[in-house]
C-alpha positions, 0 to 999 in steps of 0.5 A: 879701549886703552883705558879698559885695559888698564881698569881694574875693579876694587874688591870690596874685602871680605875679612872681618872689621877687625881683622882689617886691621891687623898686619897684611900677611896674618889678614889671611889667616885670620879669622873672626871669632864671635864670642857669646857670653851667658849669665844668670844670677843664681845657679837655680836658673837655667843657661839654656836658652840664651845658650841656643840663642847664641849658638844660633846666632854662629857664637863660636864659643860661649862663656857660662856663667851662674853669678851677679851681675852686681860688678865686674868681679866674675870668674868666666867674664874675667877669663874671657876678657883675658881670652880676646883677640883684636878684631873678635866680637863679644855677643849677649842676648841682652845687655843687662846678662853683662851687667847690672849698672850702666856705669860697669856696663862703660867701662866694659866698653872700655876694656873691649876698645882697648883691646878692639873688640867689638860688642854685639847684644842681640836684643838691641840695635847695639851692634859697634861693629857698625857706624850706627851701633856705635853711635847708640853706645854713644848716647849710652855713654854719655847719658852715664856720665850726666847720672855720675854728674847729677849724683855728684852735685846732688851728694855735694849739695846734700852734705852743704845743706847739712851743714848749714843746719849745723850737722856735723861729718864724721862718724857719730859717737857710739855712746853718749857723753853721760855714758862716756863719763860713767865709763871713765868714771868706772875705770878710774875710780873702782878699778873696771878692767877694759873687758868688764866694761866691754861686757857691762856695755855691750860692745868691743874692747876697741870702743872702751880703749877709745872712749878712755884715750878720749876719742869717742 
């Protein structure tokens, strides 16, 4: 009986995963926040279905965006990132609501990791507050890195092949040599001004300037 009198059960913490990393005196007053993010590509599209889904999941706050997801330069998205606290969870209905490209998606995850914020995608198994969800996203990150290296390799191979076939890198001249010679002749022999030449050859004054200075 002596052994039983000193035994105490180990209680599993009910705190959210992120809150467990906070100082002990702050854990009791911490409340995990489920932050929803909804987005459509144009102002004519409705967010109502996404918002209803996020509300049913229990999101405490929902950011609404009507802007293309082709990059991360979105006002509400940036405001949401700035407002995150450690331990919060970003919730979205689908992965493409956060970003249209895998590379931008991985950048978003890096930011969330730095802020110690989780990610939950309701339409998939992605949930970085769980070990399985983190594994899924890690696999996506590996694929993204592979795609970047593959694109880089193809680009370098294409450039090498182009050079081997006599190609020349750099900006192509707007005018062929005979036209450039004509422009030089008209300016030097006929005294036609830069502006007149630009109008005559349907180009900018700067293009004329570069030709006459021998830079085109």
